[in-house]
ROSE-4610 file (N, C-alpha, C; in Angstrom, 1 decimal, always signed):
// ROSE-4610
residu = [X/X/X/X/X/X/X/X/X/X/X/X/X/X/X/X/X/X/X/X/X/X/X/X/X/X/X/X/X/X/X/X/X/X/X/X/X/X/X/X/X/X/X/X/X/X/X/X/X/X/X/X/X/X/X/X/X/X/X/X/X/X/X/X/X/X/X/X/X/X/X/X/X/X/X/X/X/X/X/X/X/X/X/X/X/X/X/X/X/X/X/X/X/X/X/X/X/X/X/X/X/X/X/X/X/X/X/X/X/X/X/X/X/X/X/X/X/X/X/X/X/X/X/X/X/X/X/X/X/X/X/X/X/X/X/X/X/X/X/X/X/X/X/X/X/X/X/X/X/X/X/X/X/X/X/X/X/X/X/X/X/X/X/X/X/X/X/X/X/X/X/X/X/X/X/X/X/X/X/X/X/X/X/X/X/X/X/X/X/X/X/X/X/X/X/X/X/X/X/X/X/X/X/X/X/X/X/X/X/X/X/X/X/X/X/X/X/X/X/X/X/X/X/X/X/X/X/X/X/X/X/X/X/X/X/X/X/X/X/X/X/X/X/X/X/X/X/X/X/X/X/X/X/X/X/X/X/X/X/X/X/X/X/X/X/X/X/X/X/X/X/X/X/X/X/X/X/X/X/X/X/X/X/X/X/X/X/X/X/X/X/X/X/X/X/X/X/X/X/X/X/X/X/X/X/X/X/X/X/X/X/X/X/X/X/X/X/X/X/X/X/X/X/X/X/X/X/X/X/X/X/X/X/X/X/X/X/X/X/X/X/X/X/X/X/X/X/X/X/X/X/X/X/X/X/X/X]
num = [1/1/1/2/2/2/3/3/3/4/4/4/5/5/5/6/6/6/7/7/7/8/8/8/9/9/9/10/10/10/11/11/11/12/12/12/13/13/13/14/14/14/15/15/15/16/16/16/17/17/17/18/18/18/19/19/19/20/20/20/21/21/21/22/22/22/23/23/23/24/24/24/25/25/25/26/26/26/27/27/27/28/28/28/29/29/29/30/30/30/31/31/31/32/32/32/33/33/33/34/34/34/35/35/35/36/36/36/37/37/37/38/38/38/39/39/39/40/40/40/41/41/41/42/42/42/43/43/43/44/44/44/45/45/45/46/46/46/47/47/47/48/48/48/49/49/49/50/50/50/51/51/51/52/52/52/53/53/53/54/54/54/55/55/55/56/56/56/57/57/57/58/58/58/59/59/59/60/60/60/61/61/61/62/62/62/63/63/63/64/64/64/65/65/65/66/66/66/67/67/67/68/68/68/69/69/69/70/70/70/71/71/71/72/72/72/73/73/73/74/74/74/75/75/75/76/76/76/77/77/77/78/78/78/79/79/79/80/80/80/81/81/81/82/82/82/83/83/83/84/84/84/85/85/85/86/86/86/87/87/87/88/88/88/89/89/89/90/90/90/91/91/91/92/92/92/93/93/93/94/94/94/95/95/95/96/96/96/97/97/97/98/98/98/99/99/99/100/100/100/101/101/101/102/102/102/103/103/103/104/104/104/105/105/105/106/106/106/107/107/107/108/108/108/109/109/109/110/110/110/111/111/111/112/112/112/113/113/113/114/114/114/115/115/115/116/116/116/117/117/117/118/118/118/119/119/119]
x = [-38.9/-38.5/-39.2/-39.9/-40.5/-40.0/-39.3/-38.8/-40.0/-40.0/-40.8/-40.0/-40.4/-39.6/-40.6/-40.8/-41.5/-41.1/-42.1/-41.3/-42.8/-42.3/-43.2/-43.6/-42.9/-43.1/-42.4/-42.7/-42.0/-42.7/-42.6/-43.3/-44.3/-45.4/-46.3/-47.0/-47.6/-48.7/-49.9/-50.4/-51.9/-52.9/-53.4/-54.3/-53.9/-52.8/-51.9/-52.1/-51.5/-51.5/-50.0/-50.2/-48.9/-49.3/-48.5/-49.0/-47.6/-48.2/-47.1/-46.9/-45.9/-45.8/-45.1/-45.3/-44.9/-44.6/-43.4/-42.9/-42.3/-43.1/-42.7/-41.9/-40.7/-39.7/-39.4/-39.0/-38.4/-39.3/-39.7/-40.3/-42.1/-42.5/-43.9/-45.1/-45.7/-46.8/-48.2/-48.8/-50.2/-50.3/-50.2/-50.4/-52.1/-52.2/-53.4/-54.2/-53.2/-53.7/-52.4/-52.5/-51.8/-52.2/-51.6/-51.8/-50.8/-51.8/-50.6/-51.0/-49.7/-50.2/-49.1/-49.3/-48.2/-48.3/-47.1/-46.9/-45.9/-46.4/-45.6/-45.1/-43.6/-42.9/-43.5/-43.7/-44.3/-45.6/-46.2/-47.5/-47.3/-48.3/-48.3/-48.7/-48.2/-48.5/-50.2/-50.5/-52.1/-52.4/-53.1/-54.0/-54.4/-54.0/-54.7/-55.5/-55.0/-55.9/-55.4/-56.4/-56.0/-56.8/-56.1/-56.9/-56.9/-57.8/-57.7/-57.1/-56.9/-56.3/-57.7/-58.7/-60.0/-60.8/-59.7/-60.3/-61.0/-61.3/-62.0/-61.0/-61.6/-61.0/-61.4/-60.7/-61.2/-60.4/-60.7/-60.0/-60.0/-59.3/-59.5/-60.3/-61.1/-62.2/-61.3/-60.2/-59.9/-59.3/-59.2/-58.8/-59.9/-61.2/-62.1/-62.4/-62.6/-62.8/-61.6/-60.3/-59.3/-58.5/-58.2/-57.1/-57.5/-56.8/-57.4/-56.3/-56.4/-55.5/-55.9/-54.7/-54.9/-53.8/-53.7/-52.8/-53.0/-51.4/-51.3/-50.5/-51.0/-50.5/-49.6/-49.6/-48.8/-47.5/-47.1/-46.2/-45.8/-46.7/-46.4/-45.8/-47.0/-46.9/-48.3/-48.1/-49.2/-49.4/-50.4/-50.4/-51.2/-51.0/-51.9/-51.7/-53.0/-53.2/-53.8/-53.1/-53.2/-53.8/-55.0/-55.2/-55.9/-55.8/-56.4/-55.7/-54.5/-53.7/-53.6/-53.8/-53.8/-52.4/-52.2/-50.9/-50.9/-51.9/-52.1/-52.1/-51.8/-51.5/-50.0/-49.5/-47.5/-47.3/-46.5/-46.0/-45.0/-44.5/-43.8/-45.0/-45.2/-46.1/-45.5/-45.8/-45.0/-46.2/-45.9/-46.5/-46.4/-47.6/-47.4/-48.1/-47.8/-48.1/-48.3/-49.2/-49.4/-49.2/-48.4/-47.8/-48.3/-49.2/-49.7/-49.6/-49.1/-49.0/-49.8/-50.6/-50.9/-51.5/-52.1/-52.7/-51.9/-50.6/-49.6/-49.3/-49.6/-49.6/-48.4/-47.8/-46.8/-46.7/-46.6/-46.8/-45.3/-45.2/-43.6/-44.0/-43.0/-42.8/-42.2/-42.4/-41.4/-40.9/-39.7/-38.9/-39.2/-40.5/-41.1/-40.9/-41.6/-41.5/-42.1/-41.4/-41.4/-42.7/-43.8/-44.7/-45.1/-44.7/-44.5/-45.8/-46.6/-47.6/-47.6/-47.4/-47.1/-48.6/-48.6/-50.0/-49.9]
y = [-13.6/-12.5/-11.4/-10.5/-9.6/-8.3/-7.0/-6.0/-4.9/-4.0/-2.8/-1.6/-0.7/+0.5/+1.5/+2.8/+3.7/+4.5/+5.8/+6.7/+8.1/+9.1/+10.4/+11.2/+11.1/+11.6/+13.0/+13.8/+15.2/+16.2/+17.7/+18.4/+19.2/+19.5/+20.2/+21.1/+22.2/+22.9/+22.5/+22.8/+22.2/+22.6/+21.7/+21.8/+21.0/+20.7/+20.2/+18.8/+18.1/+16.6/+16.4/+15.2/+14.1/+12.9/+12.2/+10.4/+9.6/+8.9/+7.7/+6.6/+6.2/+4.7/+3.8/+2.6/+1.4/+0.2/+0.3/-0.8/-2.0/-3.6/-4.7/-5.2/-6.1/-6.9/-8.2/-8.9/-10.1/-11.4/-12.1/-13.6/-13.3/-12.7/-12.5/-13.4/-14.2/-14.9/-14.4/-14.2/-13.4/-12.4/-11.0/-10.3/-9.8/-10.2/-10.2/-8.8/-8.4/-7.3/-5.8/-4.8/-3.5/-2.5/-2.0/-1.4/-0.1/+0.7/+2.1/+2.2/+2.6/+3.0/+4.0/+4.9/+5.9/+5.8/+6.5/+6.5/+7.9/+8.7/+9.8/+9.6/+10.3/+9.8/+9.7/+8.7/+8.6/+7.9/+7.9/+7.1/+5.5/+4.8/+3.9/+4.0/+2.9/+2.8/+2.8/+3.8/+3.4/+3.1/+2.7/+2.1/+3.3/+3.3/+4.3/+4.0/+2.8/+2.5/+1.1/+0.5/-0.8/-1.2/-1.9/-2.2/-3.8/-4.5/-6.2/-6.4/-7.7/-7.9/-7.9/-8.0/-7.8/-6.2/-5.4/-4.2/-3.3/-4.4/-3.1/-2.7/-1.4/-0.8/-0.4/+0.3/+0.6/+1.8/+2.9/+3.7/+3.8/+4.6/+5.2/+6.5/+6.6/+7.6/+8.9/+9.2/+10.7/+10.7/+10.0/+10.1/+10.1/+9.3/+8.8/+10.5/+10.1/+11.2/+12.4/+12.0/+12.9/+11.9/+10.4/+10.0/+8.6/+8.2/+7.2/+6.2/+4.7/+3.8/+3.2/+2.7/+1.9/+0.8/+0.2/-0.8/-0.9/-1.3/-1.8/-3.1/-4.4/-5.6/-6.1/-5.1/-5.6/-5.0/-3.8/-3.3/-3.4/-4.6/-4.9/-3.4/-2.5/-1.4/-0.7/-0.1/+0.2/+1.8/+2.3/+4.2/+4.4/+5.5/+6.2/+7.6/+8.3/+9.6/+10.4/+11.7/+12.1/+13.6/+13.8/+15.0/+16.0/+17.5/+18.0/+17.8/+17.6/+17.4/+18.4/+17.9/+18.6/+18.5/+19.1/+19.3/+17.9/+17.1/+16.2/+15.0/+15.1/+13.9/+13.9/+14.8/+14.5/+13.3/+12.3/+11.0/+10.6/+9.8/+8.7/+7.6/+7.5/+6.7/+5.3/+4.2/+2.6/+1.8/+1.3/+0.6/-0.9/-1.8/-3.2/-4.2/-5.3/-6.2/-7.4/-8.3/-9.7/-10.5/-11.3/-12.2/-13.8/-14.5/-15.5/-16.3/-17.5/-19.0/-20.1/-20.7/-22.2/-22.0/-21.0/-21.0/-20.2/-20.0/-19.5/-17.9/-17.1/-15.5/-14.9/-14.0/-13.6/-12.0/-11.1/-9.6/-8.9/-8.3/-7.2/-5.7/-5.3/-3.5/-2.8/-1.7/-0.7/-0.4/+0.6/+1.3/+2.9/+3.2/+4.3/+5.5/+6.6/+7.5/+8.9/+10.0/+11.1/+11.9/+12.2/+13.3/+14.5/+15.7/+16.9/+17.8/+18.0/+18.9/+20.3/+21.6/+22.8/+23.6/+23.9/+25.0/+26.2]
z = [+40.3/+40.8/+39.8/+40.5/+39.6/+40.2/+39.4/+39.9/+39.6/+40.1/+39.9/+39.8/+38.9/+39.0/+38.5/+40.0/+39.5/+39.1/+38.3/+37.9/+38.0/+37.6/+37.2/+38.6/+39.7/+40.9/+41.0/+41.9/+41.7/+42.6/+42.1/+43.0/+42.1/+42.6/+41.6/+42.7/+42.3/+43.3/+43.5/+44.5/+45.0/+43.4/+43.3/+42.1/+40.5/+40.6/+39.3/+39.2/+38.3/+38.0/+37.9/+38.3/+38.1/+37.8/+36.9/+36.4/+36.7/+37.5/+38.2/+37.2/+37.1/+36.2/+36.8/+36.8/+37.5/+36.3/+36.0/+35.2/+35.7/+35.6/+35.8/+35.1/+35.7/+34.6/+35.4/+34.7/+35.5/+35.0/+36.2/+35.9/+35.9/+34.8/+35.3/+34.9/+35.6/+35.2/+34.7/+35.6/+35.8/+36.8/+36.1/+37.5/+37.7/+38.7/+38.9/+39.5/+40.3/+40.8/+40.7/+40.3/+40.5/+41.2/+42.6/+43.5/+43.7/+44.4/+44.6/+46.2/+47.1/+48.4/+48.6/+49.8/+50.2/+51.4/+51.8/+53.2/+53.4/+54.6/+54.9/+56.1/+56.7/+57.8/+59.1/+59.8/+60.8/+60.9/+59.9/+59.7/+58.9/+58.9/+58.2/+56.9/+56.0/+54.6/+54.5/+53.3/+53.4/+51.7/+51.5/+50.2/+49.5/+48.4/+47.6/+46.1/+45.7/+44.1/+43.9/+43.2/+42.8/+41.7/+40.9/+39.4/+39.3/+39.3/+38.5/+37.3/+37.4/+35.6/+34.9/+35.3/+34.3/+34.1/+34.9/+35.0/+35.9/+37.2/+38.0/+38.9/+39.2/+40.1/+41.4/+42.5/+43.9/+44.4/+45.0/+45.6/+46.9/+47.6/+49.1/+48.8/+49.8/+49.6/+49.5/+49.8/+49.9/+48.4/+47.6/+46.1/+45.2/+45.6/+44.6/+43.6/+42.5/+41.7/+41.5/+41.7/+41.5/+40.8/+41.4/+41.0/+40.0/+38.8/+38.3/+37.8/+38.3/+38.5/+37.1/+36.2/+34.9/+35.0/+33.5/+33.5/+31.9/+31.5/+30.2/+30.4/+30.3/+30.4/+29.2/+28.1/+27.0/+27.5/+28.4/+28.7/+29.8/+30.7/+32.2/+33.3/+32.4/+33.0/+33.8/+35.1/+35.7/+36.0/+36.0/+35.9/+37.1/+37.7/+38.7/+38.1/+37.4/+37.4/+38.5/+38.8/+39.9/+39.7/+40.1/+39.4/+40.2/+40.3/+41.6/+42.7/+42.6/+43.9/+45.0/+46.1/+47.3/+48.3/+49.1/+50.1/+50.8/+51.1/+51.8/+51.4/+49.7/+49.1/+48.8/+49.8/+49.4/+50.4/+49.6/+50.4/+49.6/+50.0/+49.0/+48.5/+47.1/+46.5/+46.0/+46.6/+46.3/+45.1/+44.3/+43.7/+44.1/+43.9/+44.3/+43.1/+43.1/+42.1/+42.8/+42.3/+42.9/+41.6/+41.6/+40.5/+41.1/+40.1/+40.1/+39.2/+39.8/+39.0/+39.8/+39.0/+39.7/+41.0/+41.4/+42.9/+43.7/+43.1/+44.2/+43.8/+44.8/+44.5/+45.2/+44.7/+45.6/+45.4/+46.2/+46.2/+45.9/+45.3/+45.1/+45.2/+45.7/+46.0/+45.3/+44.5/+44.2/+45.0/+44.8/+45.8/+46.3/+45.5/+45.8/+45.4/+45.0/+44.4/+45.2/+45.2/+45.8/+45.3/+46.1/+45.4/+46.4/+46.1/+47.0/+46.3/+47.2/+46.6/+47.4/+47.1/+47.7/+47.4/+48.8/+48.8/+48.1]
């Protein structure tokens, strides 16, 4: 089992920045993917960003150029740097990791952290 704890959410005015962290603990073999999703009430959870073990990243079009995903494997921690925040970025942000061993991969999710951007 892998436990994920997100932190860094909060309230910020439009144009501001926040940095989310996602700390993984437990039985970690090889975390191939670390990703971020977000969800607002009444809507489906949507993809935000992802980083592979080799450092390849991809982003949702809505956050490209504003958000940066990174990871520190020595600390088993992932980050989402969010700049130029907009009110439409308001959501609960969830991190997810894929823990892999001998060809078997399991996805884990954090509990979510609220990000509120005021206009």
